[in-house]
C-alpha positions in Angstrom: -9.9 44.7 -24.6 -10.3 48.3 -25.6 -11.4 47.4 -29.2 -14.0 45.1 -27.8 -15.2 47.5 -25.1 -16.3 50.0 -27.8 -18.8 47.4 -29.2 -20.8 46.8 -26.0 -24.5 47.9 -26.2 -25.8 47.3 -22.7 -29.6 47.5 -22.0 -29.1 50.7 -19.9 -27.3 52.4 -22.8 -23.8 53.9 -23.0 -22.2 54.5 -19.6 -23.0 57.8 -18.0 -20.4 60.5 -17.2 -20.3 63.0 -14.4 -21.7 65.6 -16.8 -24.9 63.7 -17.6 -25.3 61.2 -14.8 -28.4 62.7 -13.1 -30.1 63.1 -16.5 -29.9 59.4 -17.4 -33.3 58.1 -16.2 -34.5 54.9 -17.9 -38.1 55.5 -18.9 -38.4 52.4 -21.1 -42.2 51.9 -21.5 -41.9 48.1 -21.4 -39.9 48.2 -18.2 -42.3 50.6 -16.6 -45.2 48.3 -17.6 -43.5 45.2 -16.2 -42.7 47.0 -12.9 -46.3 48.2 -12.6 -47.7 44.7 -13.2 -45.2 43.1 -10.9 -45.9 45.7 -8.2 -49.7 45.1 -8.5 -49.3 41.4 -8.2 -46.9 41.7 -5.2 -49.3 44.1 -3.4 -52.2 41.8 -4.2 -50.5 38.7 -2.8 -49.1 40.5 0.3 -51.2 40.4 3.5 -52.4 43.9 4.4 -49.9 44.2 7.2 -47.0 43.5 4.8 -47.9 45.7 1.9 -45.5 48.3 3.1 -42.7 45.8 2.5 -44.0 45.1 -1.0 -44.1 48.8 -1.7 -40.5 49.2 -0.5 -39.4 46.3 -2.7 -41.0 48.0 -5.7 -39.2 51.3 -4.8 -35.9 49.5 -4.6 -36.5 47.9 -8.0 -37.3 51.3 -9.5 -34.0 52.7 -8.1 -32.1 49.8 -9.7 -33.7 49.9 -13.1 -35.3 53.4 -13.6 -33.0 55.8 -11.8 -29.6 57.0 -13.1 -28.0 54.0 -11.4 -29.0 52.0 -14.5 -26.8 54.0 -16.9 -24.1 54.4 -14.2 -23.8 50.6 -14.0 -23.0 50.6 -17.7 -20.0 52.8 -16.9 -18.7 51.4 -13.6 -18.5 47.8 -12.5 -18.7 49.1 -8.9 -22.1 50.6 -9.7 -23.1 47.3 -11.2 -22.2 45.7 -7.9 -24.4 48.2 -6.0 -27.1 47.3 -8.5 -26.8 43.6 -7.7 -26.6 44.2 -4.0 -29.9 46.1 -4.2 -31.5 43.2 -6.0 -30.1 40.3 -3.9 -29.7 41.8 -0.4 -32.5 44.5 -0.3 -35.3 43.9 -2.8 -35.2 40.1 -2.4 -35.7 40.0 1.4 -38.4 42.6 1.2 -40.2 40.5 -1.4 -39.6 37.3 0.7 -41.1 38.8 3.8 -44.0 40.6 2.0 -45.3 37.3 0.6 -47.2 34.7 2.5 -44.8 32.5 4.4 -43.6 29.2 2.8 -44.5 26.1 4.7 -41.8 25.0 7.1 -39.9 21.8 6.2 -39.4 20.5 9.7 -35.9 21.8 9.8 -34.8 20.6 6.4 -33.3 23.1 4.0 -34.5 23.1 0.4 -31.3 22.4 -1.5 -32.0 24.9 -4.2 -31.9 28.0 -2.1 -28.3 28.8 -0.9 -26.7 26.7 -3.5 -28.7 28.0 -6.4 -28.1 31.6 -5.3 -24.3 31.0 -4.9 -24.0 29.4 -8.3 -26.1 32.1 -9.9 -24.2 34.9 -8.3 -20.8 33.5 -9.2 -21.8 32.5 -12.7 -22.9 36.0 -13.7 -19.6 37.4 -12.4 -17.6 35.1 -14.7 -16.2 37.5 -17.4 -17.7 35.7 -20.4 -21.2 35.6 -19.0 -21.0 39.1 -17.7 -19.8 40.3 -21.1 -22.8 38.5 -22.7 -25.2 40.2 -20.4 -23.9 43.6 -21.3 -24.1 42.9 -25.0 -27.5 41.3 -25.3 -30.8 42.5 -23.8 -32.2 39.0 -23.3 -29.0 38.0 -21.5 -29.2 41.1 -19.4 -32.7 40.4 -18.2 -31.8 36.7 -17.6 -29.0 37.9 -15.3 -31.3 40.3 -13.4 -34.2 37.8 -13.1 -32.0 34.9 -12.0 -30.2 37.0 -9.4 -33.4 38.4 -8.0 -35.3 35.1 -8.2 -32.5 32.9 -6.6 -32.0 35.6 -3.9 -35.7 35.7 -3.1 -35.7 31.9 -2.8 -32.8 32.1 -0.4 -34.5 34.7 1.8 -37.8 32.7 1.8 -35.8 29.7 3.0 -34.3 31.8 5.8 -37.8 32.8 6.7 -39.2 29.2 6.5 -36.6 27.1 8.3 -35.9 27.1 12.0 -33.8 30.1 13.2 -30.5 28.1 13.6 -30.7 26.9 10.1 -31.6 30.4 8.8 -28.5 31.7 10.6 -26.4 29.0 8.9 -27.7 29.9 5.5 -26.9 33.6 6.0 -23.4 32.9 7.3 -22.7 30.7 4.4 -23.8 33.5 2.1 -21.5 35.9 3.9 -18.6 33.6 3.2 -19.4 33.1 -0.5 -20.1 36.7 -1.3 -17.2 37.9 0.7 -14.9 35.4 -1.1 -16.0 36.7 -4.5 -15.4 40.2 -3.3 -11.9 39.4 -2.0 -11.0 37.7 -5.3 -12.0 40.9 -7.2 -10.0 43.1 -4.9 -6.8 41.1 -5.3 -7.1 40.3 -9.0 -3.9 41.6 -10.6 -5.8 43.0 -13.7 -9.2 44.1 -14.7 -11.2 41.3 -16.2 -14.5 42.9 -17.4 -14.1 44.2 -20.9 -17.3 46.2 -21.1 -15.8 48.7 -18.6 -12.4 49.1 -20.2 -13.2 52.5 -21.7 -15.9 53.7 -19.4 -14.2 54.3 -16.1 -11.8 57.1 -17.1 -14.5 59.7 -17.1 -15.0 59.0 -13.4 -11.3 59.3 -12.6 -10.8 55.5 -12.2 -8.9 52.9 -14.0 -10.8 49.7 -14.8 -8.7 47.9 -12.1 -9.5 50.5 -9.4 -13.2 50.3 -10.3 -13.1 46.5 -10.0 -11.3 46.7 -6.7 -14.0 49.1 -5.4 -16.6 46.7 -6.5 -14.9 43.9 -4.7 -14.7 46.0 -1.5 -18.4 46.7 -1.8 -19.2 43.0 -2.1 -16.7 42.0 0.5 -17.8 44.4 3.3 -21.2 46.3 3.0 -22.9 43.6 0.9 -21.8 40.7 3.0 -22.5 42.8 6.1 -26.2 42.9 5.2 -26.4 39.1 5.4 -24.4 39.1 8.6 -26.6 41.7 10.2 -29.7 39.6 9.3 -28.1 36.5 10.8 -27.2 38.4 14.0 -30.8 39.8 14.2 -32.2 36.3 14.0 -29.7 35.0 16.6 -30.4 38.0 18.9 -34.1 37.3 18.9 -33.5 33.7 19.7 -31.1 34.6 22.6 -33.7 37.0 23.9 -36.3 34.3 24.0 -38.5 35.6 21.2 -40.7 32.6 20.1 -39.1 31.1 17.0 -36.9 34.1 16.1 -38.2 35.6 12.9 -41.1 33.2 12.5 -43.3 33.6 9.4 -46.5 35.5 10.0 
């Protein structure tokens, strides 16, 4: 694994160390252009009352891809997990609620939303696909776009369907993300080759880094979906018309 680890060339560059972590900003001109265009489109499509959500989503994407978190995620799998949580559980719902609401489907759930997100999320955490994403820029952006896109579709479904169905979607997501996190915590060995040589600078073994990542996915990340489900349920129990109905 160590021989292979030295060959990885992730998009964000070599993993940062404590000595240079705060200096590793990603000012890739193409990235900044794409973020600017995406932000302009999002603000244009958002109703005036929801442009603050669009701006917040753009800020989260900037933290994920421009800030030192980008290089840190090349060093630590746990930082990569935080990166994915920002995309799927923070930026995605902000985008979903900033856009005009999708048409309700009379209580039916579009089959592509929770299933597609679960398949996408688990697939990119398979070691071979993860290794590919950290050795090929096209694969890296395919990973990011598919996670963000499938998560946005999931949150738009939550917004579009009746509240009980939305709660069920979110609880199913809690289960599947929590299960993946638990598997990472209890895995007997580190399985992600790109981080075999990059965690020591942070005082962690690759296995400890992987376990921290699993804990992040198991508790805080799953907790975001659970909190959203409880918020919808709470509004229903208080008699708010339709829970979080689309505006």
